[in-house]
C-alpha positions, 0 to 999 in steps of 0.5 A: 844507867843510860842517859835520856832526854827526860824521866819518861823517856828513860823509864820507857825507852832507854837500854843501857848506855848506847843512847847516853853515849850518842846523846852526850858524846861531847861530854865524853870528850870533856871528861877525857880531858880531865882524866876520866873515862866516864861520868856518873850523874845521880839525880837525887830529886828524880825517884823512880820507885821503891826497890822492893826488898822482895827483889832479893828473893830466892828459889829452891826445889827438889832438884839435884842437891838443892833440897836434899843435902843443900837445905835438908839434912835431917834432924839426926844428921851429924851436919849442924842443923836446926830442926833438920835444916842445914845451919850453914844455909840458914846462917847464909840466908839470915846474913843477907836478910833474905826476904822471900823463898820460893818452893817447890818449883820450878818444874818440880811443882807441876808434878808435886802433890802437896799431900805427899809431904804431910804427916809421919808416913810419907810416900816415896815417888819419882818426881820431875827431873827423874829423881826419887823424892822421899817427901821428907821435906814438905809444907811444914818443913818449908814453913819452918825454914822460912820462919827460921830465916825470917822470910816470906814463903812463896808457894808455886802450885801444881796447875799441870797435874792437879785440879783447881780443888787441890790448889784451893785446899792447899791454900786453905790448909796453909791459911785457914785460922785455927779454931773455926771448925775448918777440917784442913786447919784441924789437919794442919794442927794435928801435923804440928802447926796450930797457927796458920802459915799466912802464905801471902805469895802464891804462884798459879802454876809454873812455866805453863808454856813448857814443863807446866803443861805446854799450854797456849796463852789462852789455855793458861788464861782459862786455867788461871781464872779457874784456879784463882777464882773465889779463893777464901779470904781470911781476915788480916791476911793479904794474898798476892797471886802470881800468874805465869808470864813469858819465857824470856823475850816471848812477847807473843805470850804476853800479848795474847795472855792479858786480853784472855785473862778477861780482867782477872789480872794477877798481882805479879807476872812471872818472868824467867830468863837464864843466860847461857855460857855458850853462844852456840846453844842454850845451857852449855859452855863451861862455868869456869873455863871460858874465853874472854869472848865468852866472858863479854858475850855472857855479860852482854846477854845478861843486859837483855833483861832490860829489853825483856822488862821494857818490851813486855811492860809495853805489851801489858799496858794495852790490857792493863793501862794502870799497871796493876800487874808488875813483874815477878822475875822468879827465875834468873841467873846463868846456866852452864853445862855439867862440867863443874857439877859438884857430884853426879847426883847434883843435877844442874849444879855449877861453880859460880865464878867472878863472871857470875858475880858481875852478871848478878850485879848487872841484873840487880841494877836492872831491877833497881832501874825498873823499880816501878815495874819489878815487884819481886825476883828470885835467883835460881837457885839458892844452893847447889844449882845454877846461879847459887849463893851457897855450895854444900855437900855433906858437912862442907859448905861455902858461899860463892861470889854471887853471895858477895854481891847480894850482901854488898847490895843489901843497902839498896833494899827498900830504898828509893831508886834514883834516876842515874845517868852513866856515860861510858865506853861501849865494849863490843860483844865479839860473839853477838852475831852467832846466835839469838838469845832465848829464854829457857828454850828457843821460844821468844828469841831476840838478837843479842846485845852487840855491846855492853857498857864498861860501866853501868849501875844504879842508885838509891836513897834511904834517909841521908844515905845514897847507895851507888852500885857500879859494875865495871865489865872491862876485863882488864882496864880500870875505869875512872869516873867523875861521880856527880850527885845532882841536888845534894852534897856528900859529907862522907863516903865508904866503898866495898869492892869485889875484885880479883885479878882472874875473872875465873876465880871462885870459892871452893871447900878448900879455898873458901876465901878466893873471892871476897869483897873488901872495904876500900878508900873513897876520896869524896870531899865535901861537895857533890862531885868526886872522882873514883876508879873502878877496878877491872871486872869488878862490882863496887858499892859506894855508900854516900852520906848526904850533907 
Protein backbone atom coordinates (compact mmCIF):
# COMPACT_ATOMS: atom_id res chain seq x y z
CA UNK A 1 0.00 0.00 0.00
CA UNK A 2 1.06 3.60 -0.29
CA UNK A 3 3.35 5.37 2.12
CA UNK A 4 2.27 7.93 4.71
CA UNK A 5 3.52 10.00 7.61
CA UNK A 6 1.77 7.94 10.27
CA UNK A 7 -0.84 5.26 10.79
CA UNK A 8 -3.84 7.61 11.04
CA UNK A 9 -2.86 9.45 7.87
CA UNK A 10 -2.48 6.09 6.16
CA UNK A 11 -5.85 4.80 7.28
CA UNK A 12 -7.81 7.91 6.41
CA UNK A 13 -6.18 9.68 3.54
CA UNK A 14 -3.73 7.70 1.40
CA UNK A 15 -4.70 6.39 -2.02
CA UNK A 16 -2.40 3.88 -3.69
CA UNK A 17 1.24 4.90 -3.97
CA UNK A 18 1.06 8.41 -5.37
CA UNK A 19 1.71 9.92 -1.93
CA UNK A 20 4.43 7.38 -1.24
CA UNK A 21 6.17 8.24 -4.47
CA UNK A 22 6.02 11.96 -3.74
CA UNK A 23 7.15 11.66 -0.13
CA UNK A 24 9.88 9.09 -0.62
CA UNK A 25 11.27 9.96 -4.02
CA UNK A 26 14.80 9.94 -2.66
CA UNK A 27 14.36 6.29 -1.72
CA UNK A 28 13.42 5.48 -5.29
CA UNK A 29 16.81 6.75 -6.38
CA UNK A 30 18.63 4.73 -3.73
CA UNK A 31 16.69 1.60 -4.62
CA UNK A 32 17.52 2.04 -8.29
CA UNK A 33 21.20 2.18 -7.49
CA UNK A 34 20.89 -1.23 -5.89
CA UNK A 35 19.15 -2.70 -8.91
CA UNK A 36 15.60 -2.54 -7.50
CA UNK A 37 12.57 -0.98 -9.15
CA UNK A 38 10.61 -0.66 -5.93
CA UNK A 39 10.57 -1.18 -2.18
CA UNK A 40 8.03 -2.89 0.06
CA UNK A 41 8.08 -2.23 3.80
CA UNK A 42 5.94 -4.48 6.02
CA UNK A 43 5.48 -2.87 9.43
CA UNK A 44 4.92 -5.95 11.53
CA UNK A 45 4.20 -3.98 14.69
CA UNK A 46 1.45 -1.80 13.16
CA UNK A 47 -1.76 -3.82 12.72
CA UNK A 48 -4.77 -2.25 11.00
CA UNK A 49 -7.41 -4.79 11.97
CA UNK A 50 -8.47 -8.39 11.50
CA UNK A 51 -9.20 -9.42 7.90
CA UNK A 52 -12.69 -10.85 8.27
CA UNK A 53 -12.96 -14.21 6.49
CA UNK A 54 -16.32 -12.95 5.18
CA UNK A 55 -14.40 -10.56 2.90
CA UNK A 56 -13.99 -13.65 0.70
CA UNK A 57 -17.77 -14.08 0.32
CA UNK A 58 -19.80 -15.00 -2.75
CA UNK A 59 -23.07 -14.13 -4.47
CA UNK A 60 -25.58 -16.06 -6.58
CA UNK A 61 -29.02 -15.17 -7.94
CA UNK A 62 -31.56 -16.40 -10.45
CA UNK A 63 -29.88 -14.69 -13.39
CA UNK A 64 -28.93 -16.34 -16.68
CA UNK A 65 -27.11 -19.60 -15.98
CA UNK A 66 -26.16 -18.87 -12.36
CA UNK A 67 -28.68 -20.95 -10.41
CA UNK A 68 -30.13 -23.20 -13.08
CA UNK A 69 -27.25 -25.16 -14.61
CA UNK A 70 -24.56 -23.36 -12.63
CA UNK A 71 -25.62 -24.29 -9.10
CA UNK A 72 -28.80 -26.35 -9.42
CA UNK A 73 -28.97 -29.28 -11.85
CA UNK A 74 -31.58 -31.35 -10.00
CA UNK A 75 -31.26 -34.66 -8.20
CA UNK A 76 -32.16 -36.68 -11.31
CA UNK A 77 -29.52 -34.99 -13.46
CA UNK A 78 -26.70 -36.98 -15.05
CA UNK A 79 -24.42 -34.15 -13.97
CA UNK A 80 -22.65 -35.20 -10.75
CA UNK A 81 -24.56 -33.56 -7.91
CA UNK A 82 -25.25 -33.63 -4.20
CA UNK A 83 -29.00 -33.38 -3.53
CA UNK A 84 -29.42 -31.51 -6.81
CA UNK A 85 -26.51 -29.09 -6.40
CA UNK A 86 -23.70 -29.37 -8.95
CA UNK A 87 -20.83 -31.21 -7.28
CA UNK A 88 -18.19 -29.18 -9.14
CA UNK A 89 -19.67 -26.01 -7.62
CA UNK A 90 -19.60 -27.46 -4.12
CA UNK A 91 -16.07 -28.80 -4.55
CA UNK A 92 -14.82 -25.45 -5.80
CA UNK A 93 -16.41 -23.54 -2.90
CA UNK A 94 -15.07 -26.02 -0.35
CA UNK A 95 -11.56 -25.78 -1.79
CA UNK A 96 -11.39 -22.06 -1.01
CA UNK A 97 -13.27 -22.36 2.30
CA UNK A 98 -15.98 -19.97 1.10
CA UNK A 99 -17.21 -18.25 4.28
CA UNK A 100 -20.54 -16.77 3.17
CA UNK A 101 -22.96 -17.02 0.22
CA UNK A 102 -25.50 -14.31 -0.68
CA UNK A 103 -28.87 -15.10 -2.32
CA UNK A 104 -31.42 -14.56 -3.96
CA UNK A 105 -30.11 -11.26 -5.29
CA UNK A 106 -29.24 -8.82 -6.61
CA UNK A 107 -32.16 -7.31 -8.45
CA UNK A 108 -33.93 -10.67 -8.48
CA UNK A 109 -34.48 -10.36 -4.72
CA UNK A 110 -36.83 -7.40 -5.11
CA UNK A 111 -39.30 -9.37 -7.23
CA UNK A 112 -38.98 -12.59 -5.24
CA UNK A 113 -41.61 -14.07 -2.92
CA UNK A 114 -39.87 -16.55 -0.65
CA UNK A 115 -43.06 -18.59 -0.25
CA UNK A 116 -42.92 -19.54 -3.96
CA UNK A 117 -39.83 -21.64 -3.25
CA UNK A 118 -41.38 -23.85 -0.57
CA UNK A 119 -43.13 -27.19 -0.60
CA UNK A 120 -43.65 -29.86 -3.25
CA UNK A 121 -45.74 -27.77 -5.68
CA UNK A 122 -44.09 -24.53 -6.74
CA UNK A 123 -45.38 -21.93 -9.19
CA UNK A 124 -43.43 -20.89 -12.26
CA UNK A 125 -43.15 -17.13 -12.59
CA UNK A 126 -41.54 -14.55 -14.81
CA UNK A 127 -38.96 -13.01 -12.56
CA UNK A 128 -36.56 -10.09 -12.81
CA UNK A 129 -34.15 -10.26 -15.77
CA UNK A 130 -37.18 -11.34 -17.90
CA UNK A 131 -36.59 -15.03 -17.43
CA UNK A 132 -38.83 -17.84 -16.27
CA UNK A 133 -38.19 -19.14 -12.78
CA UNK A 134 -39.47 -22.60 -11.86
CA UNK A 135 -38.78 -21.98 -8.16
CA UNK A 136 -37.11 -25.39 -7.92
CA UNK A 137 -34.33 -23.63 -6.04
CA UNK A 138 -35.76 -22.02 -2.90
CA UNK A 139 -34.94 -21.39 0.72
CA UNK A 140 -34.38 -25.03 1.71
CA UNK A 141 -32.21 -25.76 -1.33
CA UNK A 142 -30.13 -22.67 -0.62
CA UNK A 143 -29.68 -23.61 3.02
CA UNK A 144 -28.67 -27.15 2.01
CA UNK A 145 -26.14 -25.62 -0.40
CA UNK A 146 -24.61 -23.51 2.37
CA UNK A 147 -24.53 -26.47 4.74
CA UNK A 148 -22.78 -28.63 2.13
CA UNK A 149 -20.19 -25.89 1.56
CA UNK A 150 -19.81 -25.11 5.25
CA UNK A 151 -20.57 -21.41 4.82
CA UNK A 152 -22.94 -18.86 6.34
CA UNK A 153 -26.11 -17.99 4.39
CA UNK A 154 -26.75 -14.32 3.61
CA UNK A 155 -30.33 -13.58 2.57
CA UNK A 156 -31.36 -10.46 0.64
CA UNK A 157 -34.96 -9.55 1.48
CA UNK A 158 -37.55 -8.07 -0.88
CA UNK A 159 -38.23 -4.46 0.17
CA UNK A 160 -39.56 -3.20 -3.17
CA UNK A 161 -42.58 -5.45 -3.73
CA UNK A 162 -43.33 -7.23 -0.42
CA UNK A 163 -44.45 -5.58 2.84
CA UNK A 164 -42.47 -5.63 6.07
CA UNK A 165 -44.64 -8.48 7.37
CA UNK A 166 -43.18 -10.82 4.75
CA UNK A 167 -39.62 -9.98 5.78
CA UNK A 168 -40.54 -10.55 9.42
CA UNK A 169 -42.14 -13.92 8.61
CA UNK A 170 -39.25 -15.11 6.40
CA UNK A 171 -36.97 -14.27 9.30
CA UNK A 172 -39.25 -16.24 11.61
CA UNK A 173 -39.51 -19.18 9.20
CA UNK A 174 -35.71 -19.45 9.04
CA UNK A 175 -34.78 -18.81 12.66
CA UNK A 176 -37.66 -19.76 15.00
CA UNK A 177 -36.66 -22.76 17.14
CA UNK A 178 -38.52 -26.02 16.70
CA UNK A 179 -40.94 -27.27 19.32
CA UNK A 180 -42.13 -23.90 20.62
CA UNK A 181 -45.53 -23.98 18.92
CA UNK A 182 -44.53 -21.45 16.27
CA UNK A 183 -46.60 -22.02 13.12
CA UNK A 184 -43.82 -20.97 10.73
CA UNK A 185 -41.35 -23.26 12.48
CA UNK A 186 -43.87 -26.07 12.06
CA UNK A 187 -44.16 -25.26 8.35
CA UNK A 188 -40.38 -25.39 8.07
CA UNK A 189 -40.40 -28.82 9.72
CA UNK A 190 -43.09 -30.09 7.33
CA UNK A 191 -40.89 -28.91 4.46
CA UNK A 192 -37.99 -30.98 5.70
CA UNK A 193 -36.05 -28.93 8.24
CA UNK A 194 -36.94 -29.28 11.89
CA UNK A 195 -33.88 -27.39 13.15
CA UNK A 196 -33.76 -23.63 12.51
CA UNK A 197 -31.38 -22.35 9.84
CA UNK A 198 -29.79 -19.77 12.17
CA UNK A 199 -29.44 -17.19 9.39
CA UNK A 200 -27.15 -14.48 10.74
CA UNK A 201 -26.79 -12.12 7.77
CA UNK A 202 -29.88 -10.34 6.40
CA UNK A 203 -29.88 -7.70 3.69
CA UNK A 204 -32.76 -5.27 4.14
CA UNK A 205 -33.36 -4.71 0.44
CA UNK A 206 -31.00 -4.42 -2.51
CA UNK A 207 -30.00 -1.39 -4.60
CA UNK A 208 -32.99 0.57 -3.34
CA UNK A 209 -31.66 3.57 -5.27
CA UNK A 210 -32.28 1.58 -8.51
CA UNK A 211 -33.92 -1.78 -9.21
CA UNK A 212 -34.88 -2.06 -5.56
CA UNK A 213 -37.45 0.72 -5.71
CA UNK A 214 -35.92 3.94 -7.12
CA UNK A 215 -35.99 5.37 -3.60
CA UNK A 216 -34.38 8.46 -2.21
CA UNK A 217 -32.05 7.99 0.78
CA UNK A 218 -34.76 9.33 3.07
CA UNK A 219 -37.37 6.96 1.63
CA UNK A 220 -35.08 3.99 2.08
CA UNK A 221 -34.16 5.04 5.63
CA UNK A 222 -37.88 4.99 6.46
CA UNK A 223 -38.22 1.53 4.90
CA UNK A 224 -35.16 0.25 6.77
CA UNK A 225 -36.52 1.41 10.10
CA UNK A 226 -39.88 -0.17 9.32
CA UNK A 227 -38.49 -3.53 8.14
CA UNK A 228 -35.83 -3.89 10.82
CA UNK A 229 -37.80 -2.77 13.88
CA UNK A 230 -38.76 -5.35 16.49
CA UNK A 231 -37.52 -8.43 14.69
CA UNK A 232 -37.73 -11.47 16.98
CA UNK A 233 -34.57 -12.46 18.80
CA UNK A 234 -34.02 -16.12 19.56
CA UNK A 235 -31.65 -17.33 22.24
CA UNK A 236 -28.20 -18.20 20.99
CA UNK A 237 -28.70 -16.53 17.58
CA UNK A 238 -26.65 -13.53 16.50
CA UNK A 239 -28.21 -11.41 13.74
CA UNK A 240 -26.45 -8.83 11.52
CA UNK A 241 -28.62 -6.54 9.38
CA UNK A 242 -27.18 -4.97 6.22
CA UNK A 243 -28.66 -1.70 4.99
CA UNK A 244 -28.59 -0.52 1.37
CA UNK A 245 -25.65 1.75 0.80
CA UNK A 246 -24.34 3.70 -2.17
CA UNK A 247 -24.03 2.98 -5.85
CA UNK A 248 -20.29 3.31 -6.32
CA UNK A 249 -19.12 6.79 -5.42
CA UNK A 250 -22.54 8.30 -4.74
CA UNK A 251 -21.52 10.20 -1.60
CA UNK A 252 -24.84 12.03 -1.50
CA UNK A 253 -26.66 8.77 -0.75
CA UNK A 254 -24.51 8.10 2.31
CA UNK A 255 -24.51 11.72 3.41
CA UNK A 256 -28.32 11.82 3.48
CA UNK A 257 -29.00 8.23 4.56
CA UNK A 258 -27.28 8.15 7.92
CA UNK A 259 -29.05 11.13 9.52
CA UNK A 260 -32.39 9.80 8.18
CA UNK A 261 -31.79 6.43 9.88
CA UNK A 262 -32.32 8.35 13.12
CA UNK A 263 -29.92 6.21 15.12
CA UNK A 264 -31.14 2.86 13.74
CA UNK A 265 -27.70 1.98 12.41
CA UNK A 266 -27.24 -1.31 10.55
CA UNK A 267 -24.38 -3.68 11.25
CA UNK A 268 -23.28 -3.34 7.63
CA UNK A 269 -23.69 -0.87 4.77
CA UNK A 270 -24.02 -2.58 1.40
CA UNK A 271 -21.76 -1.01 -1.23
CA UNK A 272 -21.70 -1.97 -4.93
CA UNK A 273 -18.99 -1.17 -7.44
CA UNK A 274 -18.48 -2.74 -10.88
CA UNK A 275 -15.68 -1.92 -13.29
CA UNK A 276 -16.52 -1.65 -16.98
CA UNK A 277 -14.29 -2.88 -19.75
CA UNK A 278 -14.85 0.15 -21.93
CA UNK A 279 -13.90 3.75 -21.26
CA UNK A 280 -16.84 5.04 -23.31
CA UNK A 281 -19.78 3.44 -21.52
CA UNK A 282 -20.62 1.20 -18.61
CA UNK A 283 -20.97 -2.57 -19.00
CA UNK A 284 -19.36 -2.62 -22.42
CA UNK A 285 -16.08 -3.66 -23.96
CA UNK A 286 -14.87 -7.17 -24.63
CA UNK A 287 -13.87 -9.57 -21.89
CA UNK A 288 -11.11 -11.19 -23.98
CA UNK A 289 -10.23 -8.88 -26.88
CA UNK A 290 -8.90 -5.70 -25.28
CA UNK A 291 -6.04 -3.32 -26.01
CA UNK A 292 -3.15 -2.45 -23.72
CA UNK A 293 -4.78 0.92 -23.11
CA UNK A 294 -8.01 -0.78 -22.05
CA UNK A 295 -6.02 -3.11 -19.82
CA UNK A 296 -4.49 -0.22 -17.87
CA UNK A 297 -7.79 1.66 -17.80
CA UNK A 298 -9.65 -1.26 -16.23
CA UNK A 299 -7.02 -1.80 -13.53
CA UNK A 300 -6.81 1.91 -12.76
CA UNK A 301 -10.60 2.00 -12.39
CA UNK A 302 -10.46 -0.99 -10.08
CA UNK A 303 -8.31 0.99 -7.66
CA UNK A 304 -11.15 3.52 -7.32
CA UNK A 305 -12.50 1.11 -4.69
CA UNK A 306 -9.95 2.69 -2.35
CA UNK A 307 -11.52 6.13 -2.70
CA UNK A 308 -15.03 4.70 -2.40
CA UNK A 309 -14.25 3.12 0.97
CA UNK A 310 -12.28 6.05 2.31
CA UNK A 311 -14.67 8.83 1.29
CA UNK A 312 -17.90 7.06 2.28
CA UNK A 313 -16.28 6.22 5.63
CA UNK A 314 -15.78 9.92 6.26
CA UNK A 315 -19.43 10.62 5.36
CA UNK A 316 -20.60 7.93 7.77
CA UNK A 317 -18.51 9.35 10.57
CA UNK A 318 -20.74 12.42 11.08
CA UNK A 319 -23.68 10.26 12.21
CA UNK A 320 -21.68 7.25 13.39
CA UNK A 321 -18.50 8.56 15.04
CA UNK A 322 -17.89 5.22 16.74
CA UNK A 323 -18.22 3.45 13.36
CA UNK A 324 -20.69 0.82 14.55
CA UNK A 325 -21.55 0.30 10.87
CA UNK A 326 -18.93 -1.18 8.55
CA UNK A 327 -18.88 -1.85 4.81
CA UNK A 328 -20.40 -4.91 3.17
CA UNK A 329 -19.20 -4.76 -0.44
CA UNK A 330 -21.63 -7.45 -1.54
CA UNK A 331 -21.31 -6.84 -5.29
CA UNK A 332 -17.98 -6.17 -6.94
CA UNK A 333 -16.07 -7.23 -10.05
CA UNK A 334 -15.79 -6.57 -13.78
CA UNK A 335 -18.74 -6.19 -16.15
CA UNK A 336 -18.28 -6.53 -19.91
CA UNK A 337 -20.47 -6.75 -22.98
CA UNK A 338 -22.12 -9.98 -24.20
CA UNK A 339 -19.43 -10.96 -26.73
CA UNK A 340 -18.11 -13.92 -24.67
CA UNK A 341 -21.44 -15.14 -23.29
CA UNK A 342 -21.34 -18.91 -22.76
CA UNK A 343 -24.74 -19.37 -24.40
CA UNK A 344 -27.69 -17.15 -25.40
CA UNK A 345 -29.56 -18.07 -22.21
CA UNK A 346 -26.61 -17.23 -19.97
CA UNK A 347 -27.36 -13.54 -19.50
CA UNK A 348 -24.37 -11.51 -18.22
CA UNK A 349 -21.94 -14.40 -18.49
CA UNK A 350 -18.42 -13.52 -19.62
CA UNK A 351 -14.99 -15.13 -19.94
CA UNK A 352 -12.65 -14.07 -17.08
CA UNK A 353 -9.03 -13.61 -18.18
CA UNK A 354 -5.71 -12.90 -16.54
CA UNK A 355 -6.74 -9.23 -16.50
CA UNK A 356 -9.65 -10.13 -14.20
CA UNK A 357 -7.28 -12.04 -11.95
CA UNK A 358 -5.23 -8.88 -11.48
CA UNK A 359 -8.41 -6.90 -10.80
CA UNK A 360 -9.30 -9.49 -8.13
CA UNK A 361 -5.93 -9.14 -6.45
CA UNK A 362 -6.08 -5.34 -6.49
CA UNK A 363 -9.56 -5.37 -4.96
CA UNK A 364 -8.89 -7.94 -2.24
CA UNK A 365 -5.71 -6.07 -1.28
CA UNK A 366 -7.77 -2.89 -0.88
CA UNK A 367 -10.16 -4.74 1.42
CA UNK A 368 -7.17 -5.94 3.48
CA UNK A 369 -5.72 -2.44 3.73
CA UNK A 370 -9.10 -1.31 5.04
CA UNK A 371 -9.69 -4.27 7.33
CA UNK A 372 -10.95 -1.89 10.00
CA UNK A 373 -13.72 -0.76 7.64
CA UNK A 374 -14.77 -3.81 5.60
CA UNK A 375 -16.74 -6.51 7.44
CA UNK A 376 -17.83 -8.58 4.44
CA UNK A 377 -17.69 -8.66 0.64
CA UNK A 378 -19.27 -10.84 -2.05
CA UNK A 379 -17.81 -11.22 -5.53
CA UNK A 380 -20.43 -10.94 -8.28
CA UNK A 381 -21.08 -13.62 -9.20
CA UNK A 382 -19.63 -16.99 -8.27
CA UNK A 383 -20.65 -18.99 -11.34
CA UNK A 384 -21.64 -18.21 -14.96
CA UNK A 385 -22.06 -14.48 -14.47
CA UNK A 386 -19.73 -11.48 -14.59
CA UNK A 387 -16.63 -11.94 -12.38
CA UNK A 388 -17.02 -15.70 -11.92
CA UNK A 389 -14.80 -18.27 -10.27
CA UNK A 390 -16.49 -21.15 -12.08
CA UNK A 391 -17.95 -21.65 -15.55
CA UNK A 392 -20.36 -24.57 -15.96
CA UNK A 393 -22.59 -25.90 -18.73
CA UNK A 394 -24.31 -29.29 -18.79
CA UNK A 395 -21.67 -31.78 -17.54
CA UNK A 396 -18.69 -29.45 -18.10
CA UNK A 397 -17.11 -27.15 -15.53
CA UNK A 398 -13.88 -25.18 -15.28
CA UNK A 399 -12.45 -22.77 -12.72
CA UNK A 400 -11.27 -19.35 -13.90
CA UNK A 401 -8.21 -17.16 -13.21
CA UNK A 402 -10.33 -15.35 -10.60
CA UNK A 403 -10.59 -18.61 -8.67
CA UNK A 404 -6.80 -18.90 -8.66
CA UNK A 405 -6.48 -15.57 -6.85
CA UNK A 406 -9.09 -16.50 -4.25
CA UNK A 407 -7.24 -19.75 -3.59
CA UNK A 408 -3.86 -18.00 -3.36
CA UNK A 409 -5.19 -15.32 -0.99
CA UNK A 410 -6.76 -17.77 1.47
CA UNK A 411 -3.76 -17.33 3.77
CA UNK A 412 -4.94 -13.80 4.54
CA UNK A 413 -8.29 -14.94 5.95
CA UNK A 414 -8.57 -14.13 9.65
CA UNK A 415 -5.09 -12.62 9.80
CA UNK A 416 -4.13 -9.24 11.20
CA UNK A 417 -3.72 -6.75 8.38
CA UNK A 418 -0.37 -4.97 8.67
CA UNK A 419 0.48 -1.49 7.48
CA UNK A 420 2.57 -1.97 4.35
CA UNK A 421 4.30 0.74 2.34
CA UNK A 422 4.92 0.34 -1.38
CA UNK A 423 7.22 2.66 -3.27
CA UNK A 424 6.87 1.90 -6.96
CA UNK A 425 6.72 3.31 -10.46
CA UNK A 426 3.41 4.92 -11.34
CA UNK A 427 1.94 3.83 -14.71
CA UNK A 428 -0.26 6.14 -16.77
CA UNK A 429 -3.87 5.31 -17.54
CA UNK A 430 -4.05 6.46 -21.20
CA UNK A 431 -7.87 6.50 -21.22
CA UNK A 432 -8.39 8.38 -17.97
CA UNK A 433 -9.65 11.57 -19.61
CA UNK A 434 -12.40 9.97 -21.67
CA UNK A 435 -15.12 9.44 -19.09
CA UNK A 436 -15.73 9.45 -15.34
CA UNK A 437 -16.16 6.29 -13.34
CA UNK A 438 -19.65 5.34 -12.17
CA UNK A 439 -21.12 2.52 -10.17
CA UNK A 440 -23.88 0.29 -11.53
CA UNK A 441 -25.20 3.40 -13.30
CA UNK A 442 -24.03 6.94 -13.94
CA UNK A 443 -24.99 8.01 -10.38
CA UNK A 444 -22.13 9.15 -8.21
CA UNK A 445 -19.50 9.42 -10.93
CA UNK A 446 -15.91 10.20 -10.04
CA UNK A 447 -12.92 11.17 -12.20
CA UNK A 448 -11.03 7.95 -13.00
CA UNK A 449 -7.59 7.27 -11.64
CA UNK A 450 -5.03 8.76 -13.98
CA UNK A 451 -2.32 6.36 -12.84
CA UNK A 452 -1.92 2.91 -11.37
CA UNK A 453 1.00 1.69 -9.32
CA UNK A 454 3.22 -0.92 -10.94
CA UNK A 455 3.38 -2.75 -7.62
CA UNK A 456 0.76 -2.73 -4.89
CA UNK A 457 -0.53 -5.21 -2.36
CA UNK A 458 -1.14 -5.98 1.30
CA UNK A 459 0.27 -7.98 4.20
CA UNK A 460 -1.19 -9.85 7.14
CA UNK A 461 0.07 -11.89 10.07
CA UNK A 462 -1.26 -15.13 11.56
CA UNK A 463 0.94 -16.51 14.33
CA UNK A 464 4.49 -16.82 13.03
CA UNK A 465 3.47 -16.43 9.37
CA UNK A 466 3.34 -13.19 7.43
CA UNK A 467 1.50 -13.29 4.11
CA UNK A 468 2.43 -10.66 1.54
CA UNK A 469 0.38 -10.41 -1.66
CA UNK A 470 1.67 -8.31 -4.54
CA UNK A 471 0.14 -7.37 -7.89
CA UNK A 472 2.43 -6.26 -10.71
CA UNK A 473 0.24 -4.33 -13.14
CA UNK A 474 3.02 -3.57 -15.63
CA UNK A 475 1.95 -5.46 -18.72
CA UNK A 476 5.43 -6.25 -20.00
CA UNK A 477 8.14 -5.50 -17.42
CA UNK A 478 9.06 -7.51 -14.32
CA UNK A 479 9.53 -5.46 -11.17
CA UNK A 480 12.30 -6.18 -8.69
CA UNK A 481 11.58 -4.96 -5.17
CA UNK A 482 13.48 -4.93 -1.91
CA UNK A 483 11.11 -6.46 0.65
CA UNK A 484 11.79 -5.29 4.20
CA UNK A 485 10.05 -6.67 7.27
CA UNK A 486 10.29 -4.05 9.98
CA UNK A 487 10.61 -5.47 13.48
CA UNK A 488 10.91 -9.16 12.60
CA UNK A 489 13.21 -11.50 10.73
CA UNK A 490 12.42 -14.23 8.21
CA UNK A 491 13.53 -17.82 8.68
CA UNK A 492 11.97 -19.24 5.52
CA UNK A 493 9.84 -18.16 2.58
CA UNK A 494 7.59 -19.70 -0.05
CA UNK A 495 5.86 -18.12 -3.02
CA UNK A 496 2.94 -18.81 -5.32
CA UNK A 497 2.68 -16.84 -8.55
CA UNK A 498 -0.05 -16.45 -11.13
CA UNK A 499 1.50 -15.41 -14.42
CA UNK A 500 1.16 -16.19 -18.11
CA UNK A 501 2.75 -14.45 -21.05
CA UNK A 502 -0.57 -13.24 -22.46
CA UNK A 503 -2.93 -11.14 -20.29
CA UNK A 504 -5.81 -12.28 -22.54
CA UNK A 505 -5.31 -15.92 -21.48
CA UNK A 506 -8.27 -17.70 -19.91
CA UNK A 507 -9.39 -21.20 -19.00
CA UNK A 508 -11.94 -22.99 -21.17
CA UNK A 509 -13.66 -26.37 -21.11
CA UNK A 510 -11.16 -27.55 -23.75
CA UNK A 511 -8.12 -25.88 -22.14
CA UNK A 512 -8.84 -25.89 -18.41
CA UNK A 513 -5.26 -25.25 -17.27
CA UNK A 514 -4.25 -22.29 -19.42
CA UNK A 515 -3.99 -20.06 -16.33
CA UNK A 516 -2.86 -21.78 -13.14
CA UNK A 517 -0.81 -20.62 -10.14
CA UNK A 518 2.61 -22.15 -9.65
CA UNK A 519 5.00 -22.44 -6.72
CA UNK A 520 8.25 -20.54 -7.22
CA UNK A 521 11.54 -20.03 -5.40
CA UNK A 522 12.22 -17.27 -2.88
CA UNK A 523 15.69 -16.38 -1.66
CA UNK A 524 14.84 -14.66 1.61
CA UNK A 525 18.00 -15.33 3.63
CA UNK A 526 17.82 -15.17 7.43
CA UNK A 527 17.30 -11.45 7.96
CA UNK A 528 14.35 -9.14 7.55
CA UNK A 529 15.21 -7.92 4.04
CA UNK A 530 15.47 -9.64 0.68
CA UNK A 531 15.09 -8.96 -3.05
CA UNK A 532 12.31 -10.50 -5.11
CA UNK A 533 11.32 -10.12 -8.77
CA UNK A 534 7.63 -10.07 -9.66
CA UNK A 535 6.79 -11.12 -13.24
CA UNK A 536 4.87 -8.72 -15.49
CA UNK A 537 1.05 -8.76 -15.19
CA UNK A 538 1.16 -11.14 -12.26
CA UNK A 539 -0.26 -11.87 -8.84
CA UNK A 540 2.17 -13.22 -6.23
CA UNK A 541 1.67 -14.41 -2.66
CA UNK A 542 4.72 -14.70 -0.43
CA UNK A 543 4.37 -16.81 2.71
CA UNK A 544 7.06 -15.73 5.17
CA UNK A 545 7.88 -17.60 8.36
CA UNK A 546 8.89 -15.18 11.10
CA UNK A 547 12.17 -16.02 12.83
